[in-house]
C-alpha positions, 0 to 999 in steps of 0.5 A: 906707884908715885906718892904725893910730893915725891919724885920716887917711882916705885915698882912693887913686884910680885913674881912666881919664878920657876925658870931655868937658865934665865935671868930677869933684869930691868934697865933704864936708859937715862939722859945722864952722861958721866964717866963714873957711877956711884954704888951704895956700900955699908956706911958710904958709896964707891965710884966705878967707871961706866965704860969698858975700856980695859980688861978690868972694866970688862970683868966688872960687867956686874957689880954690887950695890946695896941700896942704890946705884946713881948716875950724876953729872954736875947738874942732875942725876938719876938713881936706881934704888932697891930693897933686896937686889944687889947686882947692878950693871951700869954701862954708859947711860944705862942703869941695869938691875939683876932681879932674878936668876936661875942657874944650875950651879952651885944651887939648882934651886936658886931663886925658885918660888915666890918673890916680893920686892920693890925697886925705884927710879929717882931723878934728882937735882945736883950730884949724889951728895947734894941730893936726897938719894941716900935718904930715899934709899934708907926709907925704901929699906926701912919703912915705918913699922906698925906692931899690932897690940903694942902701945907705948906712952913714951915716944921720946928717943933715948938718943937724937942726932942733928947734923947734915951728912951724919946718920945715926946707924946703930943703937945697941947694947955693948958687947962686954958691959951693960951700956949702949953703943952708938954708931954715927956715920959720915955718909957723904965723904966729906967733913961734917959736924953735928950734935948728939944728945941724950935724954938722960942728964947723967949720960957719959960718952966714951969713944971706942973702936968698932970692935969696942976694945979701945976706950977713949976719954970720957966726955 
C-alpha cells in the first residue's frame, strides 16, 4: 500500500509458517552506490561496510538493525523499514531483510505458526540525517492507538519538545521518587538545540544520569 502524499511503500504481511530448514527473506536491489550502510540502534544508528573485503566483513553477513537499514549517497538514498524484524543483510546495493526462519537448534519451534508484520521501502532525498527516514520508521513502529470506551477532555501533553534533531523518547515515573523522568535524545549524531516545556508553572528540572543516581543542579 502507498498512502496519499507519502513515498513509503508498505508491505503488510500475514504468514502461516510451518517450514523446516527454510528461511524467508526479502531483497531490494537499489540504485545507490556507497561503501557504508546505516542501521538503526537504540537512540541512534551505526554504520557498517557494504563490502566483504576482510574476514571481519564476511562474518557480518547478517547484522542487527532495529527499525531501518539505509543506503545513501550525498544526493539520495533508500531505506528498508520494519516493525518487528531485525536481521539485515546489506551487500553492495542490495537491501535484504530476514523475515522468518525455521532451524532445529536451539529452538525446533522457532517462528512456527501465524505471523503479522509490515516492512516498508522508503526512497528519500539527501543523506540519512537530512531525510525523514527516522520519523517514518518511528511512525511505522508507533502507529496511532485508539482505546475504545476511553475519553479524555484534556488533550494537552504534560511535556512538549521543539527542536530539529531532538526526540522525546521517554516520559515515565522516576524509580526512587514520585517525580517524572524525561529522556531527550539527539538522534542525528550532531549538535542540536531545542526547547523543552512543561504545562505546569511550578516544574523544577533536575539533570540526572541514565540510572537516576547522580542528581545535577535544579533549574
